[in-house]
Structures are given as C-alpha cells and as structure tokens.
N, C-alpha and C positions, 0 to 999 in steps of 0.2 A: 445624489449626485456622484459624478463624475468626479476625480478629482487628476488634474494633469502631474506628469511626474516632475517634480523640483531637478532643473539641470543641473545645480550646485551641489546639490546632493547626490546625483545619482553620479556626478565627479567624482567625487568624495570617496564614494562606494568601489566606482571601477579604479581607482589608485589603492584605496587597501587593497584590492584585491591583487592586482597586480603586483603590487611592493610585498604581500605576504608569498605569493609564488615565488618571489626571487629571492628574500630573504630564508626560507623554506629551502630554496634549491628544487620545488616541485616542480613540475613539467606542463600542470594545468592548474585551472581552477575555477569554479564557479561560484556561482551567490544565489541561495534561494530565499525568497520572501512569502511568509504564508497570508494565507487568503482566511480570515477567521469565518467567514459567510461559508464558505463551500471546503474548508480543512483541504487545500488542495497547497504546497507547495509550487510554484512555480518558480522557472529558472529566468532571473533578472540578466545577468552577466556570465559571461564565460570569457574562459580566455586561454590558450595551449594547445588547444585542440577545435577542428572543426565542427559547424554546428550540426553535422548530417550523423558525425557519429554520436553527438549527445542529444540526439531528437529523441532517442523513446525515452530519456529521463526530463524533458523541457517541464511537463505539469507531473506532479509525482503525489500520490493521495496523502494523507498522512497516515493512513493506518498502512502503506504496505511496507512490505517486507525488505526495506534499503535502508544502507546506513544512513543518507541526510533524514530520512524518518524517524527512523529511531532515536538519531541524534536529539531532536525536536521534542518527540516524545518522551523520552526519558533524561531530556535537559543532559548529557554529557557527552564528552569524545568516545567517538566511534572510529576505532582504529582497523583495519585488513591489512596485515602486512605482506600478503600474498596472495595468487590463485587459489591456493590450496585454501585458505583461510575464507576466498570470498565464495567459493563452490561448497565450504562445509556452512557456515554463515547465511549468503544469501543466493541459493541456488539459483533463483531466477535470474538476478543480474547477472551471475556466471556465467548463464546459457545464452545470453548476447552479448555478455562482451568477454569471449574466451582469448584472453592476453594475461601477460604477465605483467603484474603492477603494483604496489600498495597505494593504499588510498586513506583518508581522514576527514572525517564529517565532523563540523564544529557548531554547537547551538549559539544564535546569537541571542543571547540576555537580554532584554528591555527592561523598563524600569518596570511593569508591573504585569510582563507575559514574555513569553519566546517569541520576538519576532521573525523568526527563520532562523536558516542554518547556511554553511558555506562547505565545499569541498577541495582537497587537494590531490592530485594526482601525482606520485612517482613514478620512474622506469624501472624497469622489471630488477636493476643493478641497487636499487633502494634495500638498506638492512631491514631484515621483517619486523624489526622493533624501532619506533620512533626514540630519539635522543631526546635529552630533557631540554636543549638548546630550543627543536623543532615543537614541542610541544608548548613551551615557552613564549616562541612566537604566533602561535594560533592560538591560545588562548588571548594573546595579546590583542591579536586580530582581530576576535571577535568582540574582544570589548571595544574596537575602535569603532568595528561596524553598526555596533548594537547603539554607541554613543550617535552616531551619524543619521542612525533611521528614528534615534527620540526624537531629532531637531527638526527632522523635516517631513513633511505629508508622504502617506505610504500612497501610489496613484490605484483607483478603485475604477474598474476591472485592473488586474495586473496586465501587465504585455504578455501578446502571446509567444512570442518571440524575444528572445535575449539578446544584449549589448552584445557585440562581440568587442573584448578588451585587447588592446596590442598589449605586445608581452616583448617588445625589443627591447636588449640588454643597456643599461643605463650608458649616455655616454658614447654610443657607437658613431664614428665618424664618417662622413659621406667617402664613397668611392676617390681615392686618389692613385697615385702613381704604382702605389703596391699592390692594390687592387687589382688594376690594368696590368703590371707583370702577369698574375696569378691569372686571369685570363688569357694572355700571350701564352703562358707557360702551358693550360689547360689544351689550348688548340692545336700544340705541335704535339698533340699525345697522338697515336696511332688507335684509341676508342676515344668513343662518346662519352663526351660528361653533361651531366645535366643535374639541375638545379632545382629544388622547389619546397615552398615554404611550407609551413604546415597544414595549411590549408588545403594542400594537392595541388598547388597553381604552379606552373615553371616559371621561375622566375629568370634562369640564364639556360645557355645551351651552348657546344660548340657546335661549330660549322660539320664536324665528323657525327654527332649526334642527329642532326638532322637528317643527314645524309643516311644514316640508318634506321631512322624514324621514317624516312619518307615522307617528308613533309618541309616545307620550308619554313625557317626558323618564327619569320613575321607571324605566321600561322599557329604557331606553336605556345609562344609567350604569351602567358596572364590563362592559359586554358590547362584542365587537368588531362593526364594523357589518355585516359581509360576515354574521355569525351571526344577529345580530337582526333584521335587514332580507334577508328570503329573495331578495329582488329585485338584491340587493347580493353575493349570492352566485356570482360568475364573478372567472376568472384575471386581468382586468383590475385591480377594484377591488387585491386582495390583492398583484397584482404591485407595483403602486403604491405600497401602503405598504413594501412589501418596498425597494424603490428607494430610499424615503424613509429608512427604516431603516437601509439601508448606505451609500450614496453619499451621504447628507445632502442630494442635489438636488430642488428643487423640483419636483413633477409635477405633470399635473393629466390628470385626464379625465370624461368625459360618461356618466350611466346616464340608464336611463330605468325613472322611478317609474310602476310600473302604475296607470289604464290607459294616460295618454297625457303624463304630466310628464317632460321631458327635464330632467335637475339635472346641472349643473357641480361637480365638488369640485375645490379647491385646496388642496394640501400643501405647506406649509411646516415643516419640520426644525430641529430643534436639538438641542443635547445632552440636553436637559430632556424633549422630546415632541415632538408634531406639532402643529400648528397649523392647521386645515381651514376653509376659508371655502365657503358653500354659497351657489349660486344657480341662479334659473331659467337654464335654458342659453339663451333669447332674449334674455335681459339680461344677457350678460357683454360685449357688444361695447364698452361704456364701461371695462373694467374686465378687460381681459386678464393674465394670468399673465405673469414676465417672459417674456424672450428666453430665458432660461437655462431655463426649466421645459420636461420633455418634455411631451404630450400625445396623450391615446390615449383611445380610444371604446370601452367597452363592450357589448357584443352585447344588444341588444333583446329585450324579453322574450318576442316571436314569434317570432325569429330562432332555426333552432337551433343551439344552444351547451353546449359543456361545462360542467359542475358542477363538476366535479374542483377541489380548493383547490389553485393553483399551488404549495402545498409540497407537494403529494403529484407535482403533473408534475414538478418539479425533482429531487424523490424520484428517480421513474424515471429520468430523463436519467443521474443520477448512478449509479443501479445499472447504468445500460445501459452508461455509458462505463466501469464500473467490470468488466463482464461482459467485455467487448471483449477485457482486457485480460488475461483468466486462460488458462491454458496445458493445467493434467493437473486432472482428474477432483479432486484434491486441491486442490487452489484453486479449483473451484467450490464444492465442499463448504465449505470454508471463508469464503468471500464470502457465502455465503446464510447460515450462520451469525452470521457476524459485524453482518452489516450488513442484509440481509433480516429476519432475523426481528425484531432491536431496533425496524425502522422501522415493524411494524406489529405492534406490540406482542407477538407469541406468544410462547411458552414454550418450544415445543419443534419438532424437525426430523425429519422420514425422506427420505432423499432416495434415486432407488432407478433402479434402469437393467432394462430390458428385455433379458433373454439368454438365450436357448432356448426362448420360451414361460413365463420366469417372469421376477420381480421377485426381482433382487438387490440389498440394500441397500448401498451405495455411501458412505453417512455418516448422522451422525444426531448432534442434541443433543438431552439434555432428557430422556431415558429410558434406563433401565436396561438391562445388556447383556441379563440374561433377555426382557425386553422384544420385544429386537432379534431376538434367535435367534430368536422364535416367529413371528415378522411374516416375517423374511430367508427369499427364494425360493419364494412363495406363486405360484402359478398365474395367467398372468394372468387366465382365464376364472372365477378364483376369484369367489363371491358372498360369504363371509368378510367382506370390506373393500370400501370403493367404489373403490378404484384399480382393479381391473379393468374396474369398469363405466366409469369417465371415460377411460379409456386406448381404449374400444370405441366411448364416445359423443363422444369430443372435446371434452367438453365440463366446464369444474370442478363441482364441487358443496360448498357450503357447508352448514354442520353449527352453529349457534347453540348448540345444548345436547344434553345427551344424548337427552334427548327425540324431538327433530328424528331423530335418527342412529337412535334405535329404529324408529321410523316407517316412515323409508326405508328403512331396511335392518334387517329383525327378525332374519334368523339372525347380524347382525355380533356376536362376542364382546365383553364386555369385556374387554380385554388391555391396558387403563392407567387411569392414574387423569387422564387428560386430559376437558376439559370440551366443546371444541369447534372442530371441525378446519374447513380448509380443504383439499381434494383435486383437486391443480393438474396436469391433465396434459401434460406434457412430448412435443409432435408436432412435429416437422418434413417436412416436404412431405406430408403424411398419414400418416407413419409413426411409430409410438411408438418412443421414445426411453425413455421410463420415467416417474415418478410422483414431485412434491414435495409432502410433506403437512406444513402447519403447524398446531401444535397452541396450544391454550391450557386454563393449568388453571384458567379460571374460563369460565362461558357468556361469549358474546362475541356479539355482534351484528356481522353485517358489511353496513357500510353499502353503495350502490351505487358510491359513491366509491372502498372498499375490493374490490370485485369486479372495478370495472372496471380498476384496478392492476393487481391481482393473476395477471389475464389475458393484460392485457400484459406482464405482468414473464416468466408460465409461457414463453412462445414465446423469450422472449429467454434462460431459463435453460436451455431444451429445445435452441436453438442452440449456446449455449456448451457442454452439457455433450456435445452428439453431437463436436464439434472436439475436444475434450477425450480422448473414448474411442479418437477416432482417433488423437491423438497420442502416448496412453500406449499403444497398441498398438504405434506405431512404435518407438518408446522402447524399449520391453520387449525388443524384438525387438534392435533396434541394442547397447542397454545388455548384453544378454546376450551377442552377438556380441563387443562390447568385452572387457567382464569374462573369455570363453573363450581371447583372445587375449594379455591382458596373462600375466604370470608369478604362477601362482600363488602362489608363493615363492621367494626368492632360495637360489643354491644356496652350499653353507659351502665356504668356503676357507680353511685354518688360515693365520690371520696378517691375516686381513683381515675388519672388521666391518663389517655391510652394515643401510639400513636404506632403505624406498620409501616413497612415499606417491600415491594419482592421487584428483586430488578433481572431479570432473565439475564443469560451470559449475552455477549456482546457481539460474538462469534457462533456457530452451530446451529443448532437446533431450536436455541432460543426458546429453549423450552428445560423445565427440568424436574426436580421432586423436592424444594424447596419446600417448606411450608411455615405457617404459624397459624394460632388460634387464642382466641379469648374465648371463653366458656362462661356464663354467667351462670353461678348455683344458685345464689338467694341475694337478699339485699345487701351482704356484706361481706361474699366470698364468694372467688370466682377459682378457674383454674387458666393457666396460662404454659402454652406448648409452643416449643421450638422444634423444628425436627428437617433430617436432610437424607434423602430417598438416594440411593447409588444411582449413579448413571442420568444422562438428557436424551430421555426417550417420551413415545408416548406410553410404556408400561412403565417408567419410572412416574410418569403424572398418574397415571392409574392408581398404581400403589400407594401413593402418595393422600389420595383419595380412599383409601380403603383403612389405610393406616387411621386416619382422621377421626373417619365412621368407627374403627375400634376404640380410639381413645375417649368420641364422644359416649357412648356407649358405658363406658366403666368411669366417666369424670365425677368427680366427687369422694370417690373411694382416698384409701392413703397413698398418695405416689406410688409408692414401690409396687403397691399391687396392680394400679395402674398400669403401668410399664410391664410387668409381669404378664398381664392377662394380654396386654398387645403383642407383646411376644409368642405367647401361643397362638394369638389369631396368626400372624403372620408365617411362623411355622406350617399351621395348619394350611395355607396358601401355597406352601412347595415353590416358593420364589426363588430365583438365583442373589435376589438383589436384597443389601441390607440397610438397615435403616440406622441412622444415630437419632436421640430423641431428650430433650429435657421437658421433663414436665414439671410443674408449680404449683401448690396450692395456697393460694392469695386469699388470709383470714384480716380485712380490713380492721374487726373489731376488737381483734389481739396485735394488731400491728405488726404481723408475723407471717415468713412465708415459709414452704416446706418443699424441699424440691427431691428430684431424682432424676438423674442422669444415665442415659444407654450412651456413650461415649462420644457424646454432644460437647462442642466447648464452653467452657464454664461463663455462664453471664457474669454482667458488670454490674457492680452495686455502690453507689454514691450516698450518701447522708452528709444534709447541710454542715457545711462546715469541716466534713473529713476528708481525707485524698480517697477516690474512687479505686477498686480494685475489684482482680476476680475473685467469684464468689471459691472456696474452696470448698469442692465436692469430691465425693468419692463415688467415682463413677462405675457404671456396670457395664457389662458389653453391649456389642450393639445389638440390636433386635434384629433377629433371625440367623443367629449362633448358635443357642443352646436355649431349646425350648424351655429348660426345667430350672433355669435361673431367676435370684431374686435379686431386686436391687435396691442399693440400699438409700436412705431419707438424710436429706440436714436440715435441720430446722434452723432459719437465719431473722431474727429480728429485723425490722423494717425503720418503723420510727417516722413522723410528721414529715414526710415532704422527700422521702428517699424513692428514689429511682434507680430500676431495676432494667438493664439493657441487655434481650436476650438478642444472639446471632448466628448466622448460619458459616460455617467455613470460609466462604467466600469472600467473604468482608476480612481478613484477613490472612488468608494464604496468598500472598503471591511470591513467586518464581524467585528465587536469589534471596528472599529476604525473608530473616527469622519470624516467625508468627508472633513469638513472644512478645519483642518487640514491637509490633502495631499493636497487640492489644494492651501495651503498656503506653503508648501514643492514644490509642482511644481513651483509655480511661483516664489519663490528664486533662484530654479534650475534655471529657464528661464533666470534672471538675470544674475546670477553665468555665463553663457554660451554665452552671448550675442556675436555677430559676428559669431557663429560657426556655419557649415553648417549644412541647415536645414536637411537632412538626419539622417548626424550622431544625432543633437539635438534632434530629433523623437526617436532616438532609444533610448537615454541616459532618457529622460523622461517615456518611457515604463518603462527601467528598475529600474529605482528612483521609480514608482509607483509600478510596480509588479517585485520585483526580483527574483521571482521563475516562473519557465514557467506553473504554475498552479492559475488558474482564473475562475471563475463561472461564468462568463459573459463577450459576447464580448467588441471590444474595438475597435472606429474607430478614428483616431487622423489626423486632417489636420490643417499645419503650412502654415502661408503665411507672408511672407516678403516686406514690399516694398523698394526700393531700397535706399543704403546709399548717404547722405551726398556729393556731388564731392569732394574728398580731401579730 
C-alpha cells in the first residue's frame, strides 16, 4: 500500500537541507532517498539550482558511477574538489556538467540501514579541499536528516519530482526606501540593467533594458529571457546562465537582436540571483567585463544554428555516456526506463528486438502484462502497429494524440489506454535491431527539439542494444558451459558436513574460471579442490572444465603428485591462462587433511574452542608456469567438529583494502559462529566479505566440517 508523504517530516528535511547549504556556504544542495525495492536514489528536495539543471540526476541507480551513489554504497563522505577531479573520477557526470564547482555527497545513516544521501555544491571559488568546519557541518546535517527519516514514514513510491526548497538568506527585509533609491539609480544609467533569480526568471529590469530587448517590461517580468525572446533561444545564452548559476563565475556573451542590433550581456551571479548588464556591442569598449569573465558569441539569426536548449544537449550527453556503460540487455532496459522516460516526461516504455521476423519484447514499463502479451511477437511487416513501418522506413513516428494515430494508422486497434506515442526505430548500419516505444498517459505535442533529441537518442539505444544482445548470447553460452562443469551437488560422506557457493562477478561477462569440487574416494576419504582460472571468458570456463577433469583422473594420489600431473596436463594444452589451486586429501578415519597449493589463498581452519586461523602452507607456483615443478605438501590434524573454509581470491580482494585484514575478519567470523549450520554460515561469510551485491570478481567458497565429538 502506498504511503503518503508526511508534511511535517518533509518540512523538517527541507529546513535541514537549506540550513546546511547556508552554514557551509554552499550554493546548492539536494536530498536523495533510497528506494530499497528498486535500488534507486530519488531526488526528493532541491535548492539553489533550477530543476532543469538537476534533471538528469533526478533518479539515480544505486550502482551508477556518481558521487551520491558512491556515498550510499560505500557509506562515506565523497568530496570532489574541482572540475578536474570530477573528470578524473566521474567522467560521465563531468561530460554533462562541464562547469567549475566543488561537490560533497554524504550518506544518511539510519538506525538499521542507510536511508539515502544529500549533496552540496560550491562555486568555482571554493578551495579544492573541504575545511574541518565544513565537514563537521556536513556530518551534523547527515545525522539530523537521518533522525528525521527514522521518525517519519517514507512515501512509497518516492515522488517523481523533487520539492524546490527556497534558499533566501535569513532575515531579508522587504523593499524599502533604499531599494527604491537603488532602482532609481539603475534607471538613470545609460545601459540596461536586469535581475534574474537562480531559476533564470527575470525579477527586475530597467526601462533601458526593456528598450534594448525590444519588449515591454510587463511581458518580460517572470519569464526566462531565452523563452520570451525568440532570438535568444540558443545554446550560448542558456549555457552562460548555467555557468553563472553553478560555477558563480562572471560570464558574458554577444547576441544579435534582429534585424541588425548586436547586444552584449554580462552576467554577475551571487547566492541570491544574477545581475545582468546589457549594452550595445559597439559600446562596450570602455566597459569590458572582468578578466575572469568568460566571453562567448551566440550564433547570428542568419547563421545555421541549433535551437535545441542546452539542457537537452547536456541531457543527451549524459544519456549517451550512460548507454556506453551498459553491458547486458537488462541494463539497457533499466537505463531507458529509469532515465530516458522521466527525461522526456513519458509514462510508458516498450523496448523490443527484431528476432526471426518478429518483434520480441525485451523490457517494458507502465503497461500491464496482458497488453504486453498481445504486443509480444508481432511480425515486422504487420500493419497493426506503426513499429513495423518505422523499422521499414528507418524514420521515427510521433503521434500527439489518439486522433492522429487513427488518421495515420486506421487499422491499429486500441490495445492500451495511452494517449500519445513516439515510435523510434533502432537501426544499426542499415540493419533493424528493434523498436523503442515511448508512450504518454495524456496527449503530448512533440516539439522539434524533442523530436531531434529522441531521434539522436534512438541511434545510441540501437548501438547499446545490439552490443548488449551479442554480450548476452556469449554470456549465456559460457554461463551454461560453466554451470554444466561445476558439480550439481556435493557427494554425501558419513562424518563430513559440506556446503558450497559460487557467485559470478556482478558486472562484466558474469562468468569466470573459479571452481570447487569434492570427490568421494571411499567411505572415509575424500578430495577437496578449490581453484581459479585466470580471466572471465568462455575460454576460462572451458579450461576450468579441463583442469577439473585432470584432477578427477588423478584424485586419490598424494596431493603434491595430483597438482604436478595437472600442471603437466595444463602445459600440454599450451594455454596462455594460469590456474591457482588448492588440493586437500581428507581422511576422516585419521581426522587429518593433507594439502598442496599452487599459488592459491590458504584455507581457514577452526577447531572448537580455539581461534580460527589461515592454514600455513608452503605454496608452489601457479599451474601452467613450469611443467617440471613439484608441489610441497602440508599435513593438518583436524579433530572432531573442525571446519575448513576454502575460497577464491574474489572473497578477500577489495580495491583499497588489505586482503590480510579481510582474511582475519573472516577467521574471526568463523570462530564466532561455531556450530552454525554450514549453509547459513556460508551466507554470512559472503555477506561479511561482500555486504553489497556488487563485486568485480567471481567467488567460490567450499566449507567442510568433521562430525563433532559424541555428546
């Protein structure tokens, strides 16, 4: 059941956000809440910048490479001190925010879990490092917001658009005689003066400014200049405004007011708004902007120029960068649903691929399953929907309402309650890949700007989808091979309890060469094997199967000889891939294990009543390096109730963290959960080492426990 938003809680959060922005001297801030079900961070409050500027980051996947996501995933303050830092650490975000600023993102630590994050934005003049006082304010604000969130219900679903929080300085007095005197002073100047708020709306202008702009003051107040003045509707004007708002840098540009008047605009921003000086371009020689101000020239009215708003252009850059990072088809579908739909105000999505002459739906949003079942598998040449036609023509189709759809496609049945559609053909090198359909719950007139951006975006989606389909095909083949080669179940051996897990990498090919095995030799002995083939590919999975076969063929012999013979088999295969491996001969009658290692991480051993520790092995080289090398063995007494934990390096290797420290923590965890069911124990070990579902390497874990002492 959906929960409404608590107005008191929203007010307290808004006050905390605005107060933090003021205390830290930031120019803007935003609050994100985490939707646990969808793993999406939704922007719920925004202050200091217009919504149009923040639109691409309105909803952010938790695994996205952006500061707020990192702050939540890693539970730490993320500081980006300059544009260079942003380009180096977060290139996708830098491409769509090419301005100078500093940024901080901080998590909101709840009682039992992280509830979200907030970010703060400083102008370009801010030092590259945050001061201790600023960090203290940020930490205090995070605790304050987290306490509010712990005490109020979080609405579900989270709102589609953030609340715009006013950021007026405290104690600001209304207009008095001094403000009237300032207005009179501005009116007496021979140049135009104009004031804008941070949303870009005109709040004040002199009569000379209205005269230079060629429009009455009443028709300009409350509007954005590039909307009320068609000749200012170009990328330069809006980009200069964005630069002033985000970087707080003075900036200037020149534009042509038809038919022949060139005007120069100089923008001077601060925390309350933007002051604009307007002069004729030939009269600026005596009053140039400061050296720090950037100067740009807008296209003339007669020159060919794009009329697309700069926000749309940066939005397209942002989405293009995001599409380059998608890997699987599901990634493409999720990206389009999470970011493309809200960016264009759409309510529904159907993404289909061309397969054997039919359109197979690979993802959808905003439709019931019955409608999807009726649309799935339609022939490409059908005239029941425009999808077949746009794929045949290669040109998109836009329908503003049902009447337009009925006129152009009279045979198309009404199969949903949608009111407007954009059918985008997905074409790669003249070959139809599929079709992307955006739909609206209400009639929607597509502007020339939207049509141009959506048409360009369709090409990017087509490339990403085609690449993702090839990836999925290769992954499915290799993953099937890998699953076929891993043991379906572990053999049952009296006196030995067992459990095993294999987790593929959460990003990439989703396959690898990690393997484990337990080979029953007789009623009281078994061979335990854990290994890791270098790489994540079909070749790694295939070699893993060959290594397992070689070990099976020699299992039961002395562990050193088993590894030596497997090493020679690997040399005969002439592969470039190396393999690490640990082989253990388990003798339950003697309560002993004899181990040999080929460069593999040592297993953990825990005996009841004693600390757990890594087994001290004398490792040999990786398999595949030297076919003539021998492998030393280590005898290890077990005893009743002893637990051996074998694992691959994916469990203990995390960028920036010492593996030895993780091994020590896992050993302590093993001892703390003495006697716990092995299936539960293996799950807690995995969660301890990898608290999130994101890991860059495969993980294999094999747990063995001897029978406890009777009584």
